[in-house]
C-alpha positions as CSV (number, residue, x, y, z in Angstrom):
1,M,46.1,25.3,-1.4
2,T,49.0,27.1,-3.2
3,S,50.6,30.5,-2.7
4,T,49.2,33.4,-4.7
5,R,52.6,35.2,-4.5
6,I,54.2,33.4,-7.4
7,A,54.3,36.4,-9.7
8,A,55.6,38.7,-7.0
9,A,58.3,36.2,-6.1
10,A,59.4,35.9,-9.7
11,M,59.7,39.7,-10.0
12,C,61.7,39.8,-6.7
13,A,63.9,37.0,-8.1
14,L,64.5,38.9,-11.3
15,A,65.5,42.0,-9.3
16,A,67.9,39.9,-7.2
17,A,69.5,38.5,-10.3
18,A,69.9,41.9,-11.8
19,L,71.8,43.0,-8.6
20,V,74.6,40.5,-9.2
21,P,77.6,42.8,-10.2
22,A,79.8,41.8,-13.1
23,T,82.9,42.5,-10.9
24,A,81.8,40.5,-7.9
25,S,84.5,38.8,-5.9
26,A,85.4,35.2,-6.2
27,S,83.7,34.4,-2.9
28,Q,80.5,36.1,-4.0
29,Q,80.6,34.1,-7.3
30,T,80.7,30.6,-5.7
31,R,78.8,28.4,-8.0
32,G,75.6,27.0,-6.4
33,S,75.5,29.6,-3.6
34,V,72.0,30.9,-2.8
35,V,71.2,34.5,-3.8
36,A,67.5,34.5,-2.7
37,V,64.7,32.2,-1.7
38,H,61.0,32.9,-2.4
39,P,58.0,30.9,-1.1
40,V,55.9,29.3,-3.8
41,S,53.5,26.9,-2.2
42,T,52.7,25.1,1.0
43,M,50.4,22.1,1.1
44,D,49.4,19.5,3.7
45,V,48.9,15.8,2.9
46,Q,45.3,16.2,1.9
47,Q,46.0,19.2,-0.3
48,V,48.9,17.4,-2.0
49,G,46.6,14.4,-2.9
50,T,44.0,16.7,-4.4
51,Y,46.7,18.7,-6.3
52,L,48.4,15.6,-7.8
53,R,45.1,14.2,-8.9
54,H,44.3,17.5,-10.6
55,W,47.4,17.1,-12.7
56,G,46.6,13.5,-13.5
57,L,49.1,11.9,-11.3
58,D,48.8,8.9,-8.9
59,A,48.6,10.2,-5.3
60,S,48.7,6.8,-3.6
61,R,52.2,7.3,-2.3
62,V,51.6,10.7,-0.7
63,R,53.0,10.6,2.9
64,F,53.8,14.2,3.7
65,G,52.8,17.7,3.1
66,V,55.3,19.9,1.2
67,D,56.9,23.3,1.1
68,A,57.9,24.6,-2.4
69,K,60.4,27.4,-2.8
70,Q,61.9,29.3,-5.7
71,V,65.7,29.4,-5.2
72,I,67.9,31.8,-7.1
73,Y,71.5,30.7,-7.2
74,R,74.9,31.5,-8.8
75,T,76.1,29.5,-11.8
76,V,77.8,30.1,-15.2
77,D,76.3,30.5,-18.6
78,A,77.0,28.5,-21.8
79,H,80.3,30.4,-22.2
80,G,81.4,30.1,-18.6
81,V,80.5,33.6,-17.6
82,P,79.1,34.0,-14.1
83,T,75.3,34.4,-14.0
84,T,72.3,33.4,-11.9
85,A,69.6,30.8,-12.5
86,S,66.5,29.6,-10.6
87,S,65.1,26.3,-9.5
88,L,62.1,24.9,-7.7
89,V,63.0,23.1,-4.5
90,V,60.2,21.1,-2.9
91,V,60.9,20.0,0.7
92,P,58.9,17.2,2.4
93,R,57.3,18.4,5.7
94,N,58.8,15.7,7.9
95,D,61.5,15.2,10.5
96,D,63.9,13.3,8.2
97,R,67.3,15.1,8.7
98,S,69.0,13.1,5.8
99,P,66.4,12.9,3.0
100,R,67.1,11.2,-0.2
101,Q,67.4,13.5,-3.2
102,V,65.6,13.6,-6.6
103,T,66.1,16.0,-9.4
104,W,63.4,16.5,-12.0
105,L,64.5,17.9,-15.4
106,H,61.8,19.6,-17.5
107,G,61.1,19.4,-21.2
108,T,61.1,21.9,-24.0
109,T,59.9,25.3,-22.9
110,A,60.4,28.5,-24.9
111,Y,58.7,30.9,-22.5
112,R,60.6,31.7,-19.3
113,G,57.4,31.9,-17.3
114,S,56.4,28.3,-18.0
115,V,58.9,26.6,-15.7
116,A,58.2,25.0,-12.3
117,S,59.5,27.7,-10.0
118,V,57.2,30.3,-11.7
119,R,54.1,28.6,-12.9
120,D,51.9,25.7,-11.7
121,G,52.0,22.8,-14.2
122,N,53.1,19.3,-14.9
123,D,56.7,19.9,-14.0
124,R,55.9,21.4,-10.6
125,A,53.5,18.5,-10.0
126,A,56.2,16.0,-10.8
127,A,58.5,17.6,-8.2
128,V,55.7,17.7,-5.6
129,L,55.0,14.0,-6.3
130,F,58.6,13.0,-5.2
131,A,58.7,15.4,-2.3
132,A,55.4,14.1,-0.9
133,A,56.9,10.7,-0.8
134,G,59.7,12.0,1.4
135,H,62.4,13.0,-1.2
136,L,64.0,16.4,-1.2
137,T,63.4,17.4,-4.8
138,T,65.2,19.9,-7.1
139,A,63.6,21.0,-10.4
140,P,66.1,23.3,-12.2
141,D,64.6,25.9,-14.5
142,Y,67.9,25.8,-16.6
143,L,69.6,28.9,-17.9
144,G,67.6,31.8,-19.2
145,L,64.3,30.5,-18.0
146,G,62.4,31.3,-14.8
147,A,64.2,34.1,-13.0
148,G,67.5,33.5,-14.9
149,P,68.7,36.3,-17.2
150,G,69.5,36.0,-20.9
151,P,68.4,33.5,-23.5
152,H,68.0,29.7,-22.9
153,P,70.6,27.5,-24.6
154,Y,68.1,24.9,-25.7
155,V,69.3,21.3,-25.8
156,D,72.9,22.4,-24.9
157,A,73.8,19.6,-22.6
158,P,77.0,21.0,-21.1
159,S,75.3,24.2,-19.8
160,T,72.2,22.3,-18.7
161,V,74.6,20.1,-16.6
162,T,76.4,23.1,-15.0
163,A,73.1,24.8,-14.1
164,S,71.6,21.6,-12.7
165,V,74.7,20.7,-10.6
166,D,74.7,24.2,-9.2
167,A,71.0,23.9,-8.5
168,L,71.7,20.8,-6.4
169,R,74.4,22.7,-4.6
170,A,71.9,25.4,-3.8
171,T,69.5,22.8,-2.5
172,G,72.2,21.5,-0.2
173,E,72.8,25.0,1.1
174,L,69.1,25.5,1.7
175,A,68.8,22.1,3.4
176,A,71.7,22.9,5.7
177,Q,70.0,26.1,6.8
178,Q,67.1,23.9,7.9
179,G,69.3,21.6,9.8
180,R,69.2,18.8,7.2
181,R,72.1,16.9,5.6
182,P,70.7,15.3,2.5
183,D,71.8,11.9,1.3
184,R,74.6,12.4,-1.2
185,R,72.9,10.1,-3.7
186,V,70.8,11.9,-6.3
187,F,68.2,10.1,-8.4
188,V,68.0,11.8,-11.7
189,T,64.9,11.8,-14.0
190,G,63.2,14.1,-16.5
191,H,61.0,14.3,-19.5
192,S,61.6,15.2,-23.2
193,Q,64.5,17.7,-23.2
194,G,64.9,16.6,-19.6
195,G,65.3,13.0,-20.6
196,H,68.4,13.8,-22.7
197,A,69.6,16.0,-19.8
198,T,69.1,13.1,-17.4
199,M,71.8,11.1,-19.0
200,A,74.1,14.1,-19.3
201,L,73.7,15.1,-15.7
202,G,74.0,11.5,-14.6
203,Q,77.3,11.1,-16.4
204,A,78.6,14.3,-14.8
205,L,77.7,13.2,-11.3
206,Q,79.3,9.8,-11.8
207,R,82.5,11.5,-13.0
208,G,82.6,13.7,-9.9
209,A,81.1,17.0,-10.9
210,D,80.7,17.6,-7.1
211,Q,82.4,15.5,-4.5
212,R,79.4,16.0,-2.2
213,L,77.0,14.4,-4.6
214,R,76.7,10.9,-6.0
215,L,74.6,9.4,-8.8
216,G,71.8,7.4,-7.2
217,G,69.8,6.3,-10.3
218,L,68.6,7.3,-13.7
219,A,65.2,7.3,-15.4
220,P,65.0,9.3,-18.6
221,V,61.4,9.8,-19.9
222,A,60.7,10.2,-23.6
223,G,63.9,12.0,-24.2
224,P,65.5,13.0,-27.6
225,M,68.3,10.5,-26.9
226,K,69.8,10.8,-30.4
227,P,69.3,14.4,-31.5
228,S,70.9,13.9,-34.9
229,L,68.2,11.4,-35.8
230,L,65.5,13.8,-34.7
231,V,67.0,16.7,-36.6
232,A,67.3,14.5,-39.8
233,K,63.7,13.3,-39.5
234,G,62.5,16.8,-38.5
235,A,64.1,18.3,-41.6
236,N,61.7,16.1,-43.6
237,D,58.7,16.8,-41.3
238,E,58.7,13.3,-40.0
239,I,58.2,14.2,-36.4
240,A,55.4,16.0,-34.6
241,N,56.0,19.8,-34.2
242,S,59.1,19.6,-36.3
243,V,58.9,23.3,-37.4
244,A,58.7,24.6,-33.8
245,Y,61.5,22.2,-32.5
246,L,63.9,23.0,-35.4
247,A,63.2,26.8,-35.3
248,Y,63.9,26.9,-31.5
249,W,67.0,24.6,-31.8
250,T,68.5,26.6,-34.7
251,V,68.1,30.0,-32.9
252,A,69.5,28.6,-29.6
253,W,72.4,26.7,-31.1
254,N,73.4,29.7,-33.2
255,R,73.8,31.7,-30.0
256,V,76.2,29.1,-28.6
257,H,77.9,27.6,-31.7
258,H,77.5,30.4,-34.3
259,L,75.7,28.6,-37.1
260,Y,75.0,31.7,-39.2
261,D,76.0,35.4,-39.3
262,D,72.5,36.7,-40.3
263,P,69.1,35.2,-39.5
264,A,68.2,35.6,-43.2
265,E,70.8,33.0,-44.0
266,A,68.8,30.4,-42.1
267,F,65.1,31.6,-42.1
268,R,62.9,32.6,-44.9
269,D,61.3,35.0,-42.4
270,P,64.1,36.3,-40.2
271,S,61.7,37.8,-37.8
272,I,61.0,34.3,-36.4
273,V,64.2,34.6,-34.4
274,R,62.5,37.2,-32.0
275,L,59.9,34.6,-31.1
276,F,62.5,32.6,-29.2
277,D,63.7,35.3,-26.8
278,G,62.1,33.7,-23.7
279,E,59.3,36.3,-23.6
280,H,56.9,34.7,-26.0
281,R,54.4,32.0,-25.0
282,N,53.5,29.0,-27.3
283,E,50.3,30.8,-28.3
284,D,52.4,33.7,-29.4
285,I,54.8,31.5,-31.3
286,F,52.9,28.9,-33.2
287,P,50.6,31.2,-35.2
288,H,53.7,32.8,-36.7
289,L,55.4,29.5,-37.8
290,P,54.9,28.0,-41.3
291,R,53.4,24.6,-41.8
292,T,56.6,22.9,-43.1
293,V,60.3,23.0,-42.5
294,A,60.9,23.7,-46.2
295,E,58.8,26.9,-45.6
296,L,60.8,27.7,-42.4
297,F,64.4,27.4,-43.6
298,T,66.1,28.8,-46.7
299,E,67.1,26.2,-49.3
300,S,70.8,26.5,-48.5
301,Y,70.3,26.2,-44.7
302,L,67.9,23.3,-45.0
303,A,70.6,21.5,-47.0
304,R,73.0,22.1,-44.2
305,V,70.5,20.6,-41.7
306,K,70.0,17.6,-43.8
307,H,73.7,17.1,-44.5
308,P,75.5,18.6,-41.5
309,T,79.2,19.3,-41.6
310,G,81.8,21.3,-39.6
311,V,80.7,22.6,-36.2
312,L,77.1,21.5,-36.7
313,R,78.1,17.9,-37.3
314,A,80.5,17.9,-34.4
315,K,78.0,19.3,-31.9
316,L,75.3,16.8,-33.1
317,D,77.8,14.0,-32.7
318,E,78.6,15.3,-29.2
319,A,74.9,15.5,-28.3
320,D,74.4,11.8,-29.5
321,R,77.0,10.5,-27.0
322,Y,75.3,10.9,-23.7
323,C,74.2,7.3,-23.7
324,D,77.8,6.1,-24.5
325,W,79.0,5.3,-21.0
326,R,78.5,2.8,-18.2
327,P,76.4,4.0,-15.3
328,R,77.1,2.3,-12.0
329,V,73.4,2.5,-11.2
330,P,70.4,0.9,-12.9
331,V,68.9,2.9,-15.8
332,T,65.2,2.6,-16.8
333,I,64.2,4.4,-20.0
334,Y,60.6,5.2,-20.5
335,S,59.2,5.8,-24.0
336,S,56.2,4.8,-26.1
337,T,55.6,3.7,-29.7
338,G,52.9,6.4,-29.8
339,D,55.4,9.2,-29.2
340,R,55.7,11.1,-32.5
341,D,57.9,13.9,-31.0
342,T,61.0,12.2,-29.7
343,L,60.3,8.8,-31.2
344,I,60.9,5.5,-29.4
345,E,63.8,4.9,-31.8
346,T,65.9,7.3,-29.9
347,S,65.2,5.5,-26.6
348,E,66.0,2.2,-28.3
349,Y,69.3,3.8,-29.4
350,C,70.1,4.8,-25.8
351,D,69.3,1.4,-24.4
352,E,71.4,-0.3,-27.1
353,R,74.4,2.0,-26.4
354,L,74.2,1.5,-22.7
355,E,74.0,-2.3,-23.1
356,R,77.1,-2.1,-25.3
357,H,78.9,-0.6,-22.2
358,H,77.4,-3.4,-20.0
359,A,75.1,-1.1,-18.1
360,R,72.0,-2.3,-16.3
361,S,69.5,-0.8,-18.7
362,T,65.8,-1.5,-19.2
363,L,63.6,0.1,-21.9
364,V,59.9,0.4,-21.0
365,D,57.5,0.9,-23.9
366,L,54.3,2.4,-22.5
367,G,52.3,1.6,-25.7
368,A,51.1,2.8,-29.0
369,G,48.2,4.7,-27.4
370,V,50.4,7.0,-25.4
371,D,51.7,10.2,-26.9
372,H,54.7,12.3,-25.9
373,A,52.8,14.3,-23.3
374,G,51.2,11.2,-21.9
375,V,54.4,9.3,-21.2
376,P,55.3,11.0,-17.9
377,K,51.8,10.5,-16.5
378,L,52.3,6.8,-16.7
379,A,56.0,6.7,-16.0
380,L,56.2,8.9,-12.9
381,P,54.3,6.5,-10.5
382,R,56.5,3.6,-11.7
383,I,59.6,5.7,-11.2
384,L,58.5,6.6,-7.7
385,A,57.6,3.0,-6.8
386,D,61.0,1.8,-8.1
387,L,62.8,4.5,-6.1
388,D,60.9,3.6,-2.9
389,R,62.0,0.0,-3.3
390,R,65.7,0.9,-3.2
């Protein structure tokens, strides 16, 4: 059903990324240009249906088989330095020369091998779902994940946007090689971290991040739409997995915003930092984490998290503002009262901010019995149905 060459493709991709010279010419460093393409999976219609049902997704809208590829492309890192990143691109096996476009933005992932272009899982299944309905689908791995070098700047919206815009450019180049000219409109959706990124990428597309692309719609799913609220609640262990989220967030934001000089200033056990290097799986990380945030952070750093000032305050305020604009397209926000990770309160905040800007926003509560991981299972068929009606 699916290709068995995923691991080999990932190794080839890493090699290709390593071959990018630091002194490459401007033409070689064009953002979004394709470095390499590796086959991931090919499925016919029947295989797609079986595959989607395996991942708990509604297969009733499957119309086409799909070809999935890992695309390595040029972009810039969180500091604007040229680098490479990877993305999964799933192409419907049909004759449509101008397919509509969807981008799926994934949730929190600490291990570089867990993303859609490398490993089978929920995010790859989401991308296949859209492609099997006829939509050319891009699922960026973000910086530092998949075949991308370096660490991942977790919940850093600006660098997530640049990597995602460049992934869409790479998809356009790949499509052109196949004789396709995709619809300029891009429907943007994503889960968890990807829900927050959905609003950030949507804003960038509407503001003209690439003149060849237009925003076609927005559907954030269970996103941390007000990061400052989640950090405050997490500091008091009031959200699920608060220790893991805050540890990852602190390590990643220190790399971008310099929150401390020495890990010992922030962590009671400074060796925790090494767990978030992109090479450790969840099963390698969680056994080494303490039970509570008070046991994770030093007393002085926890006080800073609870009462942020300076650069930390400024960057949290910035992260909170990605719902503070007026999209020219409808926005449907999916969440659930049963979500104890990102909390429906943050989705309500986003809905309220959008309505203040007179946007067409709808908040869908999928219910108290639906946890964080369960939201996309229910939301994705609705998103696809809504997309197909447009």
